[in-house]
N, C-alpha and C positions, 0 to 999 in steps of 0.2 A: 474613481478608485477610492475607497474608503477602508479604515480599520477598524474591527470589532474584537471583543474579548469575550472569553467564558472563565469563570472561577468556579471550581468544583471543591466543595469542602466535605471530607470524608473524617471517620473518626482517628485515621492514622496519619492523614495528610491534607494539605491543601495544595490545588493545582491551578495555575493561571496559564491560559493559551491565548496568544494574540494572533490573528489572522488578517490578511488583506483581501478585501472582496475586488475581485478582477473581473476580466471578460466573461461574459455568459453568467453572471453571478457564482462564479466558482471562488473558492478560498485558497489562500495559500499560508500555510504556517510562518509566521515571522519570528516568533519567541514564545519560549515554554519554560516555565519555573514549575518545580515540585518541592515543595517544603514539608519535610516531615514533622508533624506535631501530633502527639498521641493525646487523646482525650480518655483512654481507656480507664486509668485509675480513678478518675474523677467520677465515672459513669458507674462503674461497678460500685463504688463506696456508697454514693446516695443520689446518683443520677443527677448532679449538680455539677456544672462546669466552675471550678474555682477560680479565684482572682488572678493567680499567676498564669494559669492557661488562657484566662481572657486577654490578660495584657500582652501574652506572647502572641496569640492570634490577631490581636489589635495591630501590634508592630508589624506582622506580615502583610495584613491587609493596607497598611498605610503604604508599604513598599510596592505592593501590588498596583495600587492606586496611581503613585508617581509613574511607575513604569508604563502604565496605560496613557497618562498624561504625555510621557515622553514620545509614545508612538502615535500621539493624535487621535487615540481611540474614540468612536463617536458613541458607542454603544457597548456597554457590560451587561453581562447576564451572569448572575451568582445563583448558584443552586447547592444546596445542602443534601447530603444523602439522607436516605429515610431511616438511618441509624440514629438520627437526632430526634426523632419522634419522641422517644422518651425522656429526652434530656429536659428537666423540669424548668430550668430558666433559660430555654431555648428563644423565647421572644424578647426577653431582656437583652440577651447576647446579641442578637441580630440588630435590634434597636441601638445598641452601643457602637456596633461596626457602622450601620448607616450614619449615626450622629457624628462619628469621627473622620469617616472615609467616603461617604457619600455611596457605599457600595451597599445595596439592597438584596439580602440574601432572601430566598424562599426555599421551603422543603421540596424536593424532588419528587414528582409522582411516578408511580409505576409506569404511567404511559409515556412520560418524558424519558425516562431511563430506556424503555424499549425503544422509543423513536430515535434516541441518540446512537445506539447500537444500529439500528436496522439502517439509517440513513449513511452512516459511515460505510457499511458493508456493501450496500448495493451501488454505491458510487466508486468502489475501489477493486471489487472482485466482479469478474465477468462471468457468472454462473447462472443458468436459467432456472434451477432448482437446488435448494441447499438447506442445511441446518447451521443455525449461528448457535455457538456454544462460548459464553463468556463467563469465567470463573472470576469473581470479585472478593473483596475482602469480607462482606457481609451476606453476599447471595449469589447466586448462579443463574444466568438468564439463558434460556433455550426459545429459539423462534424456528419456525418450519415455513419457509417462503418458497413461493413458485411464481414465476413470470412476473416478478417485482410485487409481488403481493403478500402479505404475512397471512398464513392459513392457520397456524396454532402458535400459541406464546405461552411460556410457563417461567415464572420466577421462584426458583427453589429459595427459601429462606435461610440457605447455609452456604457459607464462602469459607474461605480459608482461615478466618480468624475465629468465628463463632462455632466452626464444626470442631475445633481444636479444644474450645472451651467447654461445649457440650460434652465431649469424649474425655474430657481431663486429660489431653495430650500435649499439652503447652510444654515448651522445653523438653520435649521427648525425642530420642534419636529416631532416625528414619526407619530404621529396623524394627522398631517397637511401634511405629506409629502408622506407617503406610498402609499395611494390610488392615488395619481397625477401621482407617478413615474410608478406604475403597470399599470395604463390605457396608458400612453405614451409607455411603452414598449410593453404591448400587441399589440399595433397597430404597431410597427416595426416588431414584430414576426409574425403577420398575413400576412405582404408583402412577407414572404418567402414560395414560392410555394410549396418546397418539404416538407416542415413541415406539409402541409395539408394532405399528404398521409402516414403518420406514423402510424403504427399499434400499438394500446394501450399497447399491452404487451411488447413492445420492452424494453430493458434495458436502463435506462438514468443514466448518470455518471457525477458527479461534481468533481471539483478538485480546487486546489489552495486556497489561504488564506481565501478568503471570505466563500467558501463553507466549508472548513476544520473547520472555527470558527463557522459556523450555526450548524454543525454536534457536535462540542464540546459542544456547549450550549444545544443542544438537549439530548445529554447524561447526561448533569449534571441535566437537568430538570426531565428526566425519571429515574434517578439513574441506569443507564446502568452500568452494571459491568466490561466492558472492556475499556481500553484507546487506543485500536488499532484503528488507523484512516482508513487504507486501507480497503476496502470491508465492511465498516459500511453501514447498509441499513437504510437509512432516510427514515421513512414513512410520507406520506402526513399528518397524525394525529400529528406526533411528530413535523414536520415542522411547523404546524398550532400553535402549543404550543410555538414554539419560536418566531414566528410572532407575537401572541397575547401578548407574555411577554414583546417584545420590544416595541409594539404599545403603552404601557401603560408607558413607561419610558419618564422622561424628560430628553432628551441629546441634547448635541450640539457639533459642530465639534472640540471643543478644549479638549473634554474628550475621555476617552478610557472605554471600558468594561472589567474592570480588570478580569484578568485571561481567557479571551476569544479572544479577537482580539487585535493585536498590532496597528490596523490602527484607524483612527478616528472613533468616535461612529457612526456620521451621515451617513460615508461610509458605515459602516457595516449595519446600519439600511436600507440604501438604497439598498444593495446586497440582502436583505430579499424581497423586492418588486420585483426585477428582476427574482430572482428564483421562486416566487409565480407565476409570469407570465408564465415562462417557464413549472412549473408544470401544470398550467391550459391550456395552449395551446397545449401542447404534451398529455394531459389528462392521466398521469400518476400517479400511487399511492405510488410510492416510487423511489428514487435515491440511487445509490450506490456513495461511495467516494473513490476516488483514491488518496493515499498519495503521490507517486511521482508525482512530478510537472514538470513545463516546464525545470527546471535546469536538473533533472535527465533525462528527455525524450532527452533533446539535447545532453547532455553527451553520453547518450546511441547511439544516432545517430553518432555521431563524431566518435567514436571507432567501430562502426558496421555500415558503410554506406549501406552494403547489406541488412540491415533491411526493406528498400523500398520494395524490392523484395521478402525476406524471413525473416519476423519477427520470434522471439523464438517459436518454435513450441509446447513447452512444458513449460509453466509459473511456475507451481508449482514445476517440476523438476529441473528447473533451480534456483529457489529460495531456494530450500532445498541444492543445491550443494554448494551455496554461503554460506549459515549458516555453513554447515559441512567444509568449506574451514577454518573457524575460529575456530571452536569447536571440531572437531573431529581429532585425530591425525592420520598421515600418517605413513606406509600405513594402509587401514583399510579394512574391508569386507562388507561395508554398502550394496553394490550391491547385492552380494549374501545372505545376511540375507534379504533384501526385497524380494529376488526371492522365498526364502524358505517361507517366510510368506504370499505369495500370494498362493503358493501351499497348505499350511496348510488351509488357509481361504476357499479354493475352495474345498479341500477334506473333510473339517469338516462341510461343509454346512449343511447337513442332521442333525447335532447335534447342531450347534449354531444357525441356523435358521435366520442368520441376513441378511438384504436386503443390496443392493449395495450402499445405501446411506452412509454406514459406510465405503467404500473403501478409500476414499480420507483421513479420519483421520486415517485410518491403515497406509497408505502410508506415511504420516508425521510421524507417531510414529516409524515405521520401519525404516526409513530413517534417524530419529534422536535418534535411540534407545541409541547411546553410546555419544551423545553430552553433558551430565553432568559430564562425566569422570575429564575434564580439571577442573572443578569448585569444585567439592567435590566428589573423587571417593567412598567414603563410603556412601554418601547419594545421588548417581548419579541419582536415579529416582526423587528426589525431585528437584535436581539442573535442570534436564531436563524439569521437569513439568514449572520450571519458565522461562527457555530459550525459550521454545515453546510459554508460554503466552505473551513473551515480545519480540518476534522477529517479523520483518516484513515479515511473510510468503504469498508470493504473490501467486494469483491462488486458494486461499481457502477461505471458508466462516468463520465467527466468530465460527460458531457452529462447523465447522470441526476441528478449532485450538483448541478450548476448550476440544472437546472430545479427541484430540490427547494428549493433556497435561494430562488429566486424565488417559488415558492408560498408559502413562509412569508413574505416580504416582503409578498406580496399579500393575506395575510390582513387586511390593512388596504389596501384597493385604492388609497386616495389616495397611498401610499407607493411606487408602481410609479415607476421611474425609468428613462426611456427612455436616458438617457446612461449609466447603468450598464449596462443591457441590451446597448448597441452594443459594450461591450468584450468580450462573447462572442458576437459575430456570427459567428464561424468554427464555433462549437459549435451555435448555435441558430438558428431560422428566424424569420419574420415570424409564421407561423401558430402559433408556440409561445407567443407573447404571450396570444392568446386562450385557449390552452390552459391556462396556469398560473394565469390568472384564475379559470377554471372551477373548478380542481382546488383553489384556495385557498378558494373559496366552500363547496366539499363539504367540505373539511378542517374550516372553522369551523362548519358544520351539524354533523357528526358529533362535535366536541369540545364544542358547546354542548348536544347532545342527552344528553351525559353530565357535564354541568357540575358536578354534585355526586358525580361518581365512584361512583354507586350501582349501575351497570348496570342500570337499571330497564325501559330501552327495549331488547328482545331481538331485535326484527326490523323490517322496514319494508316496504310495498309502495307503489309510486309509479304513479298514473294520470294520463294527461294528458287534461283537459277544456278543449277551447278553448284559451283564453290561459292555462289555469292548470294546475299541477302540483299533485295531491292527494298528500299523503304520510300514509299510514297507518301509525301506529306500533303495535306490538304490545308489551305491558308485563307485567310479572309483578305490580308494584304500580303505584298511580297515580303518573304523571311529570309532573304540572302544571308544577312549576318549571323542568323541563327543555324542555318545549314552550315555556314563556314565553322562555326564553333562545335557543331555536331561532329563534322569530319575529323576533328582533332582526336577523337577517340578511335578512329578507325584500326589504329595498330593495337590498342587494348583489346578491341573486338575481336580481331584475328588471333590474338594470342589466347583468349579465353574460349572463345566458341568455334575455333578453327574454320572460320569462314571470313570472307570479305565482306564489307557491308558499303553500299552505295545509297547516298541520300539524294533523294530528288524532291 
């Protein structure tokens, strides 16, 4: 295990992300700091960064360097956005930073910018075909990918800041700004030939601060029950609610929207017009959000250069491995418990009658069945419930995550809480209550049949005889104790499935 870092310098801020490289060369973010520092006035005046701003930047970089030392960072990558290309004293500025902090900055290429966003999204969102749309301060990135390969890519040289400057709309109220920005950007999008051939059902994905802030406000306005940012499904209807809400505000560039965006309010408002244009040109009814951004994507790329040819084949599996690395003690029997869970799910199909739409939730629950032990062994099902709801599980929908959490909660059937369930009524159905209880019993059986972690039971066959289910286990060595553990769930099985179970 080692720690690495990336520092990104933009014309409005500088950002440090420190991550730990763990199992399978995956990364886990340990610390992130964003410091606002604006070079706008200096660049506008004569394209030279003045001494006061240089000193401020040096102080921040010294702090970042010290923080990296505290985390024993072994490698730090420093990238400056292309906005600095026109800064006349750029070379001397970066030389000063290197001389005083040992942080070596270089200009970010278009290819690096694209790679950072692309490798973030393909390792967090499980879609086979999609368009990635990222609105930044100084540009907008559009990627068309299919089966984990980029087919089209375009960087539009307009983002929230320079489009307001170009249209002379800085410090303008949304009601006077949004339509003008929308019309201008729609024209820019219509110049992109490959966008005209996009199929309407393709997945569209947004990321980074502006899109995540839009999603955050949408969740607040709709009283969405989860604060999970990754895989949040922003509908056109919810987007329009945010758009209309901001349209009625009286904001200027000196203010921020408290609790929503850390950027200037006029820049956030501008981003709405840009995403509205993207929505309308692509003619899509929803967008998915990706929580990992450029920082995480570049760190992934730096430790896995082979991602160019071979991205992670199993996003969900890799994400569950990362969570288990922290929460589940070693050695463990997670792989075998999941294997037994799948067998039971298939063998009991005639009884539970659940469709395959529950398979992903069952996979999450069975892979994290033991994750609550370290938090609270005696209430491990409740601890696991909270871990699942508050972990960034990649490659799963919010519905899958909530279902998995309730499966874990129901491993003690009496802990099912209807008032808690009602919070998620927009994601779940009444039929799901019966489903999570059935799946919880299956997870309990699977974990009990390998309670000693020896993998003695290698297969099972289930036969239905009248009011009973006969489970015949196949073993390599006697599994008497495992069968005794399994029989402890006979009562719950009878309660949920309305059948007796006999383990042989």
